[in-house]
C-alpha positions, 0 to 999 in steps of 0.5 A: 500500500502506498500512503500520502498525506498532507495538510494546510490551514483548514484542510487535511487529507490522507490518500491510500493506493492499493497497487494490487487492486488499483483502488485509491481512497482519499479522505478530506477533513477540516482538521487532521484529526477528522481526516485521519480518523476517517482514513483509519476506518477506510484502511483495511490494514489498520 
């Protein structure tokens, strides 16, 4: 799995790509806490 994340004032995002399946998931949030909480639920490896 390839993971990428970033944040700026008022926005945060984690993005995950699964090369084996070609599936990419991205979650956006107003805060890093919100965005990463969503990402943890979407990541089957967490």
